[in-house]
N, C-alpha and C positions, 0 to 999 in steps of 0.2 A: 730411617722409620724401623718401628721396632721388629724384631725378629721372627716373636709370634704373635699372634691376637688370639688372645680368648675369648670365644663366643661362649653365654650361656642362654637359653631358653629366656624368653619376660616370665618373669617367680608368677605373675600376676593373674597367667593362666595355667598355671598348673594350679591341679586339686590339691598336691599333697608335695611335702619338698624335697622329700624322697625320690621322688621323677627328676628335678633337677640333676641334666646332665651340662657338660659342658664341649667342645672339641677346639683343640689348635688348632691352627692355620698360620704354617710359615710364610711368610712377607722376604724370605732371603730371596735378594735380583729377582723379585715381583715387580710388576707397573702396580698405580694404586686402582686403573680398571683393574687388576687382574683377582690381585688382594677383594676388591668389591664383587667382581667372581664369586670367586669362593666362599667370599663372607653369605653372602644371598645364598647358593647350594647349600651350605652348612644349613645355617635360619631355618631351609625347607626341614633339612634334617631335625632337625632338632625341636621344632617348632609340631611336626608332625607326628611325635609322641607326643605333646600337652595337648595337642587339643583334644585327642581318642576320649571318645563320650560327649562332649561339647555337645549344649545345646545348636547351635550355630557354628557346624564346625569352621565350613570355607571365611563365614566374617573372623571367627576365632584364627584361623589362619593367615591370613593376607596380614592384622593387625600386627599378633605376633612375628608375624613375620618382618614386617613393617620395623618393627618394632625395635627388634633386634640387631638388623641392620644397622639404626641408626646409631643404636646405643654402641653397640660392638667399636662400628667410624670414630664417633667422637671421644674413645676411651682412649686415641689411638696417641702417638704422643708426632707422627708423622702429617704433615699439616695440611700436605692435599687429601689424604683421608677422613683428616679432620671437616674438610668441603666437599667433600663426599655426599656425608651425612648428614648435609641442610638439604 
């Protein structure tokens, strides 16, 4: 399993690239479900910043979190995390 996943908020929802952020999540000694839960929590944090001032913040937040979690897990080299991204 990757030792660290890098999570980045969906750039399409960020008005300016300067607002793009990332969070590093250690995967050492964690199950796929634990990693997925941490990725979801981090995605919520990143997306909350990305949707500030949005016309439909609740909908954009939902889409941002779902896309960020799916993309992050799909980039992992761990087969269990890749399956969790679907």
